[in-house]
N, C-alpha and C positions, 0 to 999 in steps of 0.2 A: 447520491453517487459520489465517486471520486474519479475525476478525469484528468487532473493535472496537479502536480506538486513540485516541491523543491528539495534539494539536498545540497547545501552550501558548505557544510562542515569540512575541515581537513581530515585526512585519512587517520592521523594519530588520534584525534578526538573520537572518531567512530570506533577504532580498535579498543580504546580505553573504556568507552561508554558501554560497549556490548561484550567486553571480555574476549576479544578475538586475538589469537596468538600469531596468526600468519598475516603478512601484508595482503592488501586487496589489489589484485592484478588489474591494471589498467583503470584505476579509479579516477573519475573525473567529476567534479561538482557540476551541478546544473541548476539554472534558474527556472527551468520550464520543462519538466519531465512529462512526457506524453505517452499515451497508449501506442504500442508497437515498438517502443524503444526498449533497450536493455536497462534494467533497474537493479540497484543494489539490494540484495536479499541475504538473509542469514538462515541457514538450516542447521539441524543437529544430525550428524550421521550415525549416531549411536555411541560415539566415543567423544566427539568434540564438536564445538560450533565452527561452522565454516561460512565465510562471507564470499559472495561471488555474484555474478550477474545472471538474471533470468529475463526473458522477454515478457513485457507486460501485455497480457492478453492470453488467457488460458487456452491451450490446445490440449484437450484430454487425450490420453493415450489411445483411445479407441476411435478418435476422429478420423474421417476420411480425407478431410481438407483442412490445411492449417489456417485458412482464412477465417475459420470459426473464431479464432482468437480475438478478432476485432469486435466481436459481439460479447466477449466474456472478460471484460476488463474488471468487472465487479461481480461479487456474489452476495446475495442477501444472507446475512448471518442467521436470520430467523428461520430460514428454510434450507440452508445448505446441507444440513445433516440428513435431509430427506431426498434431495435431488440426485438423480443418477450421475450427473456431471461432477458433483462435489462430495458426495457423502464418504466415499472411500478416501478421498484426500483429507477430509476432516479427521479421519482416523489415523492416517499415517504420513501425510505429506503437508505438514503445516510449516509456515515460514514467517519470518519477520521481514517487512519491507521498510527500509530505513528512510526517514524523511526528517525535515525540520520545519515544514509548513505545507499547507495545501491550498489550492485555489477553489473557489466556488463562485458561481454567478447568480446574483440576486436579481430577480425579475423586478424591473421598475415600470413606470408608466409607459415609457416608450422604448426602452432597451434594457438589456441586462448589464448590471454593474459587477465587474469582477472584484473579488475580495481575496486578500491573503489572510489565512487563518492559522493560528499557532497556539500551542498550549501556553498558559500564562506564566508557568513557573519552571520551564526547562526548554533547552534549545533543541536537543535531539530526541526523537521518539521513534516508535515502530508501529506501522499498521499491521494488523493481523492479516496474514495472507495464506493462500494455498498454492501449491505448485504441482507440476506433473512433467513427465518426460514423454515425448512423442517421437516415433520413428516411422519413416516411410521411404522406401526406395533408397536406403542408405543415408537419408537425411535425418539428423537428430535435432530436436528442439527442446529446450528446457524453458518452460513458461510459467506464469503466475497470474493470480487474480487477487484483488484487494476485497476483503470482506467489508460490507457496509451494514448499517442499522438505521433505525428511525432517528431523526434529528433530536438532539436534546433541546432543552429550553433555549439555550443560546443560539443554536443553529436554526431553529424553526423559522425565524424571520428571514433567513437567507435561503434555505433549501430544506425540503422535507426528508432528505437522506444525508448521511454523513459516514465517513470511513470509521471503522473500529480502530481506535487508538488504544494500544495496550498500555496500562499503567506501568510505570518504571519497574515496580516490583513483581510484575506478572509476565513480562516479556519472555524471560527464560522459560517459565513454566509452559508457555504456549508451544514451544518447540522441543523441550526436553522431557516431556511427560511420557514419551514412548507411545506405543500403540494404545489407542483408546477406541471405544466405540464412538461412532458419529454422535450419538446422543450425549456422551460424556463431554466431547469437545464443544458441543452446542451449549451444554449447561455451564461450562467454563466461561464462554463468551457472555452468556446471559448474566453471570454473576459479577461482571466487571463494573466497577464504579466509573462514573463519568468525571473527568477533570475539567477545570475551568479553561476556557478558550478565550482568545482575543482576536480581533480582526480589524483590518483597515482597507480602504479602497485603493485599488491600483488601476492603472490605465488599461484601456482596451488593447494596448500593445501586446499584452500577454495572451490575447486570444489566438494568435498565430504561434503554433509550436515551432516555427522557424526562428522566432525571436528568443534568444537565450543569453541575456545579459542583465545588468543591473536595472535596466528600464522595466523589467518585468515586476520587480519588487518595490520600485520607487513609490512612496506614498503619493496618492493623487491629491493635489492641492486645489 
């Protein structure tokens, strides 16, 4: 799964990396991004790429209660094209969720050890995501979920699942391909190559989403 990550880059770096022309309104870096928070995402509106904030935890347009979002922070990439909650989003509402590392907790003998995990050869990257718009009694929510897959060789010792990290040359294609069948979007994800990752231990300080400072990423000595 993916339940916590970071985005520490400055705004200009993000704009340049993803080819965004407009400033990001209310951009704030974060050491500890958690479900239920607003997260920086990029969509393509048919004409251009746009960066803005979506709430992490998908609330499908048909949902009766927005609380369902807390159960839908992730979607399995292997089956999202078949699931009622996700298959139409796979076709038309794909997004990039911008990050520069993510956390995962490795089960030890007595407790879980948090680790910070990053690509080995680049600072910024994007998770493959899905988004939707929900309306009820005049309230509107724009929410998202992060796609996950089975762990690669590196991640298997840490956790059996991992987020889908889009290769640098595939991120645009995920959002600019236009309408696709859910099966076509699924095939795209299945065709992605896995890049090298690196990890180091961090303190249990990161376990609380209330903590959001350099202590979250400080290497554990």
